[in-house]
N, C-alpha and C positions, 0 to 999 in steps of 0.2 A: 545512478549518480545524482540525479536531480532530487530524488526523494531524500537522500542523505543531506544534501545541501539545504533544502527547504526545512528539514527537521531541525537542523542546527540554527538556521536563520530565524525562524519564527519566534522562539523564546528571546532571542536578542532584540528582535523587532518590538516584541511586547514590552521589554524593559525600556527601550527608547520611547515607547508611547506612554510610559509612566505606570506600567503594571507593578503591583506589589509582587514580592517573591512567591507569596501564596498563589496568586493568580497565574504567574508564570508556571508554577508547578501544575496547576490544573490544566492549563493550555497544553503543557507537555504530556500529561498523563491522559488527556482525552483521546489522543491517537492510539496509545497503547490499550486503553479500554476497548475501543472499537475493534482493534486488530486482534484482541484476544478471542472474540467469538464470530466476527464477520466472515472470515475465510471459510468456515464451515457452511454458513448460510449461502455465501457466494458460490461455493462449489456445488451445492445442491441446485441452486437457481441456474447456474451455468450449464449444468447437464440438461436442464429442462428447456432453457431458451436458446442455447447455442453459445459456443465459445467466442466466436468472432464478434458477436454483438456485445458480449461482456468486455472484450478487449477494447473495442472502439468506445464504448460508453465510459470505460475506466479512464482511458487517455483523455477524453473530452472533459469528464468531470474533474480530473486532476488539473488540467489546464485552466478550467474555470476557477477552481479554488486558488490557484496561483494568481490569477488575475484579481480575484476578490481580495486577497491579501494586500494588493497594492491600493485598494480603495479604503482600507480601514483606517479610522481615526481614533476609535475607542478600543482599548485593549480587550475589553469584554467581548467584543464582536469576533475576536480571533478564535474563540472556542467553537462556535458552529461551523466556521470555515475549516477549522482543524478536523472536525468530525467528517465533513465532506471530503477532505483530503485523504483521510485514512479509510474511509469507506471505498474510495476509488482505489487505493492500494490493495485493500483486502479483496476487491473484486477482480483485480488483475492477476494476482499470482495463482489462484486455482485454475483459471482459464489457461494461463501459459504453461503451468505444469502438466495439465491434462493434454495439451497439444503436443508437448515434448514426449509424453509417455505414449501417445498414439503414433508418433512419428518414428518410434524405435522399430527397426526391422525385425528384431527378435523379440522374445518375451521381455517384459519390463525388468524382471529380476536379473536376467542376464545382462541387459543393457546397463543396469545400475552397478552390477558387479565389475563389469569391464571399465566403467567410468571411474570407479573407486580404486580398483586394484590394477596397476599397470605393470607390475613386476612379474617375475618368473614365479609360477605357482609352487615351485619346490621350495 
């Protein structure tokens, strides 16, 4: 929920700081750019270094980015903070998804089928 609120709030905050519409677009798209390739990188690194470390680091760096947003006075400085924010988000999801997959008592395919299809198989 926090990711959704911050994602909406940062472009509004940039506008209040005097950012042009072009800069607001760059700030908004910076997160999407990072999130388009970082989950793959994060997933590989997560398997190498451990999921719990990635989850802890992700929450810590996301909290840091939210704190840094409160210190910004120039809208241009929102871009690097936005990159840190979305690197944090991209590091979190592969770790959480693999923890869920490992916690399934049956095979992953069966767990996914049961979670998607809840009705009578006939």
